C-alpha positions, 0 to 999 in steps of 0.5 A: 420050245422056249428059250431058255430051256433045261436040256439034261445038263445043257441050257438050250439058249438061242435055236438056231436053225430046224428041218430033221435036226432042231439046232440050238446054242446052249451052255454046259451048267457044269463045266460053263463052255458053250455048245451047239445041241442038236435033237433030232425031230420025232418024225426023223427018229423013224427014218432009220437012215437019217437016224444013222447019219445024225448018230455018225455025225464027226466032232460029237462032244456028247451024244445021248436020248431024251426021255421021249428016246429022240436021239441028241448029239452035242458039238464044240460051239463055233 
């Protein structure tokens, strides 16, 4: 993904890490708050246990699904 990129109300600014979850430093365009956006990969979405672990993560600021049905969550920035 080319950055910066819009993801809903979030502006993804920096790629932090990959794996089952793509993690980005981002800005909430409504509040100006710096957050971390974590997007479950399509491959991990096929694993019900991985999806459940992802959605059970603590400290969630916001969560939802993108247009293709991939779950994402947002946590406070470190």
